[in-house]
N, CA, C and O atoms as CSV, one atom per row, in Angstrom:
chain,resi,resn,atom,element,x,y,z
A,1,MET,N,N,-4.873,-0.811,-27.361
A,1,MET,CA,C,-4.780,-0.403,-25.978
A,1,MET,C,C,-3.783,0.740,-25.891
A,1,MET,O,O,-2.749,0.721,-26.559
A,2,THR,N,N,-4.087,1.712,-25.089
A,2,THR,CA,C,-3.154,2.809,-24.845
A,2,THR,C,C,-2.517,2.588,-23.484
A,2,THR,O,O,-3.203,2.436,-22.473
A,3,LYS,N,N,-1.198,2.574,-23.479
A,3,LYS,CA,C,-0.433,2.334,-22.261
A,3,LYS,C,C,0.137,3.666,-21.767
A,3,LYS,O,O,0.731,4.421,-22.537
A,4,PHE,N,N,-0.049,3.938,-20.488
A,4,PHE,CA,C,0.442,5.175,-19.887
A,4,PHE,C,C,1.698,4.890,-19.076
A,4,PHE,O,O,1.839,3.806,-18.509
A,5,SER,N,N,2.608,5.851,-19.019
A,5,SER,CA,C,3.863,5.652,-18.281
A,5,SER,C,C,3.627,5.622,-16.772
A,5,SER,O,O,4.389,4.999,-16.032
A,6,LYS,N,N,2.576,6.293,-16.320
A,6,LYS,CA,C,2.202,6.276,-14.908
A,6,LYS,C,C,0.754,5.790,-14.815
A,6,LYS,O,O,-0.009,5.928,-15.772
A,7,PRO,N,N,0.381,5.235,-13.691
A,7,PRO,CA,C,-0.995,4.746,-13.561
A,7,PRO,C,C,-2.020,5.837,-13.868
A,7,PRO,O,O,-1.888,6.982,-13.434
A,8,PHE,N,N,-3.031,5.452,-14.619
A,8,PHE,CA,C,-4.087,6.372,-15.020
A,8,PHE,C,C,-5.243,6.325,-14.026
A,8,PHE,O,O,-6.044,7.257,-13.944
A,9,TYR,N,N,-5.318,5.260,-13.295
A,9,TYR,CA,C,-6.367,5.075,-12.303
A,9,TYR,C,C,-5.816,4.201,-11.196
A,9,TYR,O,O,-4.697,3.697,-11.294
A,10,THR,N,N,-6.575,4.025,-10.174
A,10,THR,CA,C,-6.168,3.141,-9.090
A,10,THR,C,C,-7.393,2.401,-8.581
A,10,THR,O,O,-8.530,2.824,-8.793
A,11,THR,N,N,-7.146,1.318,-7.925
A,11,THR,CA,C,-8.223,0.521,-7.359
A,11,THR,C,C,-8.106,0.578,-5.845
A,11,THR,O,O,-7.003,0.556,-5.299
A,12,SER,N,N,-9.221,0.650,-5.183
A,12,SER,CA,C,-9.188,0.609,-3.731
A,12,SER,C,C,-10.199,-0.423,-3.248
A,12,SER,O,O,-11.205,-0.696,-3.903
A,13,PHE,N,N,-9.903,-0.975,-2.106
A,13,PHE,CA,C,-10.760,-1.988,-1.511
A,13,PHE,C,C,-11.079,-1.596,-0.088
A,13,PHE,O,O,-10.279,-0.951,0.590
A,14,SER,N,N,-12.238,-1.986,0.351
A,14,SER,CA,C,-12.619,-1.802,1.749
A,14,SER,C,C,-13.176,-3.108,2.266
A,14,SER,O,O,-14.006,-3.748,1.620
A,15,LEU,N,N,-12.717,-3.490,3.421
A,15,LEU,CA,C,-13.269,-4.664,4.089
A,15,LEU,C,C,-14.099,-4.139,5.249
A,15,LEU,O,O,-13.573,-3.509,6.167
A,16,VAL,N,N,-15.380,-4.397,5.204
A,16,VAL,CA,C,-16.290,-3.836,6.193
A,16,VAL,C,C,-17.037,-4.973,6.885
A,16,VAL,O,O,-17.542,-5.890,6.237
A,17,VAL,N,N,-17.095,-4.895,8.208
A,17,VAL,CA,C,-17.833,-5.874,9.000
A,17,VAL,C,C,-18.738,-5.112,9.954
A,17,VAL,O,O,-18.308,-4.180,10.635
A,18,ASP,N,N,-19.974,-5.517,9.990
A,18,ASP,CA,C,-20.939,-4.923,10.905
A,18,ASP,C,C,-20.422,-5.047,12.345
A,18,ASP,O,O,-19.898,-6.091,12.735
A,19,LYS,N,N,-20.570,-3.986,13.120
A,19,LYS,CA,C,-20.075,-3.947,14.500
A,19,LYS,C,C,-20.622,-5.108,15.336
A,19,LYS,O,O,-19.876,-5.729,16.093
A,20,ASP,N,N,-21.909,-5.403,15.203
A,20,ASP,CA,C,-22.501,-6.504,15.972
A,20,ASP,C,C,-21.936,-7.854,15.539
A,20,ASP,O,O,-21.671,-8.715,16.378
A,21,LYS,N,N,-21.752,-8.041,14.233
A,21,LYS,CA,C,-21.175,-9.300,13.742
A,21,LYS,C,C,-19.724,-9.436,14.203
A,21,LYS,O,O,-19.282,-10.522,14.577
A,22,TRP,N,N,-18.989,-8.322,14.171
A,22,TRP,CA,C,-17.591,-8.347,14.592
A,22,TRP,C,C,-17.491,-8.775,16.059
A,22,TRP,O,O,-16.594,-9.530,16.433
A,23,SER,N,N,-18.403,-8.294,16.865
A,23,SER,CA,C,-18.358,-8.647,18.289
A,23,SER,C,C,-18.712,-10.125,18.515
A,23,SER,O,O,-18.374,-10.685,19.557
A,24,ASP,N,N,-19.384,-10.754,17.554
A,24,ASP,CA,C,-19.695,-12.187,17.648
A,24,ASP,C,C,-18.486,-13.068,17.324
A,24,ASP,O,O,-18.475,-14.259,17.633
A,25,ILE,N,N,-17.476,-12.473,16.702
A,25,ILE,CA,C,-16.280,-13.229,16.306
A,25,ILE,C,C,-15.333,-13.304,17.500
A,25,ILE,O,O,-15.161,-12.328,18.231
A,26,SER,N,N,-14.731,-14.453,17.686
A,26,SER,CA,C,-13.826,-14.622,18.830
A,26,SER,C,C,-12.641,-13.660,18.716
A,26,SER,O,O,-12.261,-13.281,17.608
A,27,PRO,N,N,-12.056,-13.262,19.848
A,27,PRO,CA,C,-10.885,-12.379,19.811
A,27,PRO,C,C,-9.739,-12.972,18.986
A,27,PRO,O,O,-9.017,-12.239,18.310
A,28,GLU,N,N,-9.574,-14.291,19.041
A,28,GLU,CA,C,-8.505,-14.935,18.257
A,28,GLU,C,C,-8.768,-14.780,16.754
A,28,GLU,O,O,-7.854,-14.486,15.983
A,29,ASP,N,N,-10.029,-14.982,16.348
A,29,ASP,CA,C,-10.360,-14.830,14.931
A,29,ASP,C,C,-10.323,-13.365,14.499
A,29,ASP,O,O,-9.981,-13.064,13.355
A,30,GLN,N,N,-10.668,-12.465,15.395
A,30,GLN,CA,C,-10.543,-11.039,15.085
A,30,GLN,C,C,-9.072,-10.701,14.828
A,30,GLN,O,O,-8.749,-10.009,13.863
A,31,ALA,N,N,-8.193,-11.188,15.689
A,31,ALA,CA,C,-6.756,-10.927,15.533
A,31,ALA,C,C,-6.244,-11.510,14.226
A,31,ALA,O,O,-5.468,-10.868,13.518
A,32,ALA,N,N,-6.681,-12.738,13.900
A,32,ALA,CA,C,-6.244,-13.373,12.649
A,32,ALA,C,C,-6.736,-12.575,11.441
A,32,ALA,O,O,-6.013,-12.422,10.456
A,33,THR,N,N,-7.953,-12.076,11.522
A,33,THR,CA,C,-8.506,-11.265,10.431
A,33,THR,C,C,-7.712,-9.973,10.268
A,33,THR,O,O,-7.405,-9.567,9.148
A,34,MET,N,N,-7.386,-9.338,11.369
A,34,MET,CA,C,-6.620,-8.086,11.305
A,34,MET,C,C,-5.217,-8.304,10.742
A,34,MET,O,O,-4.668,-7.420,10.083
A,35,GLU,N,N,-4.638,-9.469,10.999
A,35,GLU,CA,C,-3.292,-9.758,10.481
A,35,GLU,C,C,-3.255,-9.813,8.961
A,35,GLU,O,O,-2.240,-9.468,8.357
A,36,VAL,N,N,-4.348,-10.243,8.335
A,36,VAL,CA,C,-4.365,-10.365,6.880
A,36,VAL,C,C,-5.171,-9.242,6.229
A,36,VAL,O,O,-5.551,-9.342,5.062
A,37,SER,N,N,-5.428,-8.183,6.978
A,37,SER,CA,C,-6.143,-7.021,6.456
A,37,SER,C,C,-5.145,-5.882,6.257
A,37,SER,O,O,-3.935,-6.083,6.362
A,38,GLY,N,N,-5.644,-4.717,5.975
A,38,GLY,CA,C,-4.790,-3.529,5.862
A,38,GLY,C,C,-3.748,-3.640,4.769
A,38,GLY,O,O,-4.055,-4.058,3.653
A,39,SER,N,N,-2.524,-3.269,5.081
A,39,SER,CA,C,-1.468,-3.230,4.073
A,39,SER,C,C,-1.140,-4.618,3.522
A,39,SER,O,O,-0.763,-4.751,2.358
A,40,TYR,N,N,-1.281,-5.643,4.349
A,40,TYR,CA,C,-1.038,-7.009,3.858
A,40,TYR,C,C,-2.026,-7.339,2.744
A,40,TYR,O,O,-1.630,-7.805,1.676
A,41,PHE,N,N,-3.314,-7.097,2.994
A,41,PHE,CA,C,-4.344,-7.365,1.991
A,41,PHE,C,C,-4.115,-6.508,0.747
A,41,PHE,O,O,-4.227,-6.993,-0.379
A,42,GLY,N,N,-3.797,-5.250,0.956
A,42,GLY,CA,C,-3.555,-4.352,-0.173
A,42,GLY,C,C,-2.411,-4.815,-1.054
A,42,GLY,O,O,-2.509,-4.780,-2.280
A,43,ALA,N,N,-1.330,-5.249,-0.431
A,43,ALA,CA,C,-0.175,-5.727,-1.196
A,43,ALA,C,C,-0.525,-6.988,-1.981
A,43,ALA,O,O,-0.153,-7.123,-3.146
A,44,LYS,N,N,-1.240,-7.910,-1.338
A,44,LYS,CA,C,-1.635,-9.152,-2.017
A,44,LYS,C,C,-2.585,-8.859,-3.179
A,44,LYS,O,O,-2.415,-9.399,-4.273
A,45,ALA,N,N,-3.579,-8.009,-2.946
A,45,ALA,CA,C,-4.539,-7.676,-3.995
A,45,ALA,C,C,-3.841,-6.957,-5.149
A,45,ALA,O,O,-4.102,-7.255,-6.315
A,46,GLY,N,N,-2.967,-6.023,-4.834
A,46,GLY,CA,C,-2.233,-5.297,-5.869
A,46,GLY,C,C,-1.352,-6.206,-6.699
A,46,GLY,O,O,-1.305,-6.083,-7.923
A,47,ALA,N,N,-0.653,-7.122,-6.040
A,47,ALA,CA,C,0.212,-8.063,-6.757
A,47,ALA,C,C,-0.619,-8.958,-7.679
A,47,ALA,O,O,-0.205,-9.259,-8.799
A,48,THR,N,N,-1.780,-9.374,-7.208
A,48,THR,CA,C,-2.658,-10.215,-8.033
A,48,THR,C,C,-3.150,-9.443,-9.249
A,48,THR,O,O,-3.129,-9.967,-10.363
A,49,LEU,N,N,-3.593,-8.204,-9.048
A,49,LEU,CA,C,-4.054,-7.391,-10.173
A,49,LEU,C,C,-2.925,-7.143,-11.177
A,49,LEU,O,O,-3.152,-7.189,-12.386
A,50,ASP,N,N,-1.719,-6.884,-10.689
A,50,ASP,CA,C,-0.578,-6.682,-11.584
A,50,ASP,C,C,-0.284,-7.941,-12.392
A,50,ASP,O,O,-0.032,-7.863,-13.594
A,51,ALA,N,N,-0.316,-9.102,-11.737
A,51,ALA,CA,C,-0.019,-10.366,-12.418
A,51,ALA,C,C,-1.077,-10.679,-13.476
A,51,ALA,O,O,-0.743,-11.093,-14.587
A,52,VAL,N,N,-2.331,-10.485,-13.139
A,52,VAL,CA,C,-3.403,-10.753,-14.102
A,52,VAL,C,C,-3.300,-9.781,-15.279
A,52,VAL,O,O,-3.468,-10.182,-16.431
A,53,GLY,N,N,-3.028,-8.517,-14.995
A,53,GLY,CA,C,-2.874,-7.527,-16.055
A,53,GLY,C,C,-1.746,-7.883,-17.005
A,53,GLY,O,O,-1.898,-7.765,-18.221
A,54,ALA,N,N,-0.611,-8.318,-16.463
A,54,ALA,CA,C,0.529,-8.716,-17.299
A,54,ALA,C,C,0.179,-9.943,-18.137
A,54,ALA,O,O,0.557,-10.029,-19.306
A,55,GLU,N,N,-0.536,-10.883,-17.545
A,55,GLU,CA,C,-0.946,-12.093,-18.261
A,55,GLU,C,C,-1.878,-11.746,-19.433
A,55,GLU,O,O,-1.733,-12.282,-20.532
A,56,VAL,N,N,-2.815,-10.861,-19.185
A,56,VAL,CA,C,-3.746,-10.449,-20.237
A,56,VAL,C,C,-3.001,-9.705,-21.344
A,56,VAL,O,O,-3.206,-9.988,-22.525
A,57,CYS,N,N,-2.149,-8.765,-20.977
A,57,CYS,CA,C,-1.408,-7.990,-21.978
A,57,CYS,C,C,-0.483,-8.869,-22.810
A,57,CYS,O,O,-0.240,-8.575,-23.981
A,58,ALA,N,N,0.027,-9.928,-22.231
A,58,ALA,CA,C,0.902,-10.845,-22.969
A,58,ALA,C,C,0.140,-11.555,-24.092
A,58,ALA,O,O,0.756,-12.023,-25.050
A,59,LYS,N,N,-1.162,-11.640,-23.991
A,59,LYS,CA,C,-1.987,-12.292,-25.016
A,59,LYS,C,C,-2.367,-11.345,-26.154
A,59,LYS,O,O,-2.858,-11.798,-27.188
A,60,PHE,N,N,-2.152,-10.055,-25.986
A,60,PHE,CA,C,-2.583,-9.076,-26.977
A,60,PHE,C,C,-2.029,-9.350,-28.374
A,60,PHE,O,O,-2.799,-9.324,-29.335
A,61,PRO,N,N,-0.720,-9.615,-28.532
A,61,PRO,CA,C,-0.211,-9.833,-29.890
A,61,PRO,C,C,-0.933,-10.974,-30.616
A,61,PRO,O,O,-1.231,-10.852,-31.804
A,62,SER,N,N,-1.212,-12.055,-29.933
A,62,SER,CA,C,-1.889,-13.181,-30.586
A,62,SER,C,C,-3.346,-12.860,-30.908
A,62,SER,O,O,-3.969,-13.557,-31.709
A,63,LEU,N,N,-3.889,-11.826,-30.300
A,63,LEU,CA,C,-5.267,-11.401,-30.558
A,63,LEU,C,C,-5.327,-10.198,-31.492
A,63,LEU,O,O,-6.395,-9.625,-31.708
A,64,ASP,N,N,-4.170,-9.818,-32.047
A,64,ASP,CA,C,-4.049,-8.652,-32.932
A,64,ASP,C,C,-4.499,-7.363,-32.261
A,64,ASP,O,O,-5.080,-6.492,-32.908
A,65,ILE,N,N,-4.234,-7.241,-30.981
A,65,ILE,CA,C,-4.520,-6.010,-30.248
A,65,ILE,C,C,-3.235,-5.194,-30.198
A,65,ILE,O,O,-2.208,-5.666,-29.710
A,66,SER,N,N,-3.297,-3.995,-30.695
A,66,SER,CA,C,-2.127,-3.119,-30.722
A,66,SER,C,C,-1.978,-2.401,-29.389
A,66,SER,O,O,-2.964,-2.027,-28.754
A,67,ILE,N,N,-0.741,-2.217,-28.981
A,67,ILE,CA,C,-0.434,-1.467,-27.759
A,67,ILE,C,C,0.263,-0.182,-28.174
A,67,ILE,O,O,1.282,-0.212,-28.863
A,68,HIS,N,N,-0.289,0.937,-27.752
A,68,HIS,CA,C,0.279,2.243,-28.087
A,68,HIS,C,C,0.696,2.937,-26.799
A,68,HIS,O,O,-0.035,2.927,-25.808
A,69,GLU,N,N,1.874,3.537,-26.825
A,69,GLU,CA,C,2.358,4.311,-25.683
A,69,GLU,C,C,1.735,5.707,-25.764
A,69,GLU,O,O,1.803,6.359,-26.806
A,70,ALA,N,N,1.137,6.158,-24.679
A,70,ALA,CA,C,0.560,7.503,-24.634
A,70,ALA,C,C,1.671,8.530,-24.716
A,70,ALA,O,O,2.748,8.340,-24.150
A,71,ASP,N,N,1.413,9.599,-25.410
A,71,ASP,CA,C,2.363,10.690,-25.536
A,71,ASP,C,C,2.230,11.597,-24.320
A,71,ASP,O,O,1.242,12.323,-24.212
A,72,PRO,N,N,3.202,11.577,-23.391
A,72,PRO,CA,C,3.061,12.388,-22.174
A,72,PRO,C,C,2.967,13.880,-22.452
A,72,PRO,O,O,2.315,14.603,-21.698
A,73,VAL,N,N,3.607,14.359,-23.521
A,73,VAL,CA,C,3.541,15.786,-23.842
A,73,VAL,C,C,2.130,16.140,-24.284
A,73,VAL,O,O,1.586,17.160,-23.861
A,74,GLY,N,N,1.535,15.313,-25.125
A,74,GLY,CA,C,0.173,15.559,-25.575
A,74,GLY,C,C,-0.815,15.540,-24.432
A,74,GLY,O,O,-1.763,16.325,-24.409
A,75,LEU,N,N,-0.598,14.647,-23.483
A,75,LEU,CA,C,-1.487,14.574,-22.319
A,75,LEU,C,C,-1.411,15.836,-21.488
A,75,LEU,O,O,-2.430,16.305,-20.982
A,76,LEU,N,N,-0.216,16.398,-21.338
A,76,LEU,CA,C,-0.050,17.585,-20.526
A,76,LEU,C,C,-0.650,18.812,-21.204
A,76,LEU,O,O,-1.043,19.765,-20.531
A,77,GLN,N,N,-0.722,18.793,-22.526
A,77,GLN,CA,C,-1.229,19.966,-23.246
A,77,GLN,C,C,-2.760,20.014,-23.292
A,77,GLN,O,O,-3.337,21.055,-23.605
A,78,GLN,N,N,-3.413,18.900,-22.983
A,78,GLN,CA,C,-4.870,18.889,-23.015
A,78,GLN,C,C,-5.419,19.760,-21.897
A,78,GLN,O,O,-4.891,19.774,-20.785
A,79,GLN,N,N,-6.466,20.470,-22.202
A,79,GLN,CA,C,-7.126,21.276,-21.180
A,79,GLN,C,C,-8.468,20.640,-20.869
A,79,GLN,O,O,-9.176,20.184,-21.766
A,80,TYR,N,N,-8.808,20.616,-19.599
A,80,TYR,CA,C,-10.039,19.978,-19.181
A,80,TYR,C,C,-11.036,21.017,-18.749
A,80,TYR,O,O,-12.152,20.677,-18.356
């Protein structure tokens, strides 16, 4: 595995509800849904992905998977 000092990619999520279905949901449930959406959901999802990633990487040595640090200078010199 090659490990980068800064994130090489990012994950994004979208929660989408059909307008007609949303209007069928009670105002109280709409409010509750909004409370756990947006930045709250993003923080929870990000923390979960970070925890799972750390758990998986911790198993690498027992699986004989080598971890290599990417050379930031070499990355900057590449031309695309």
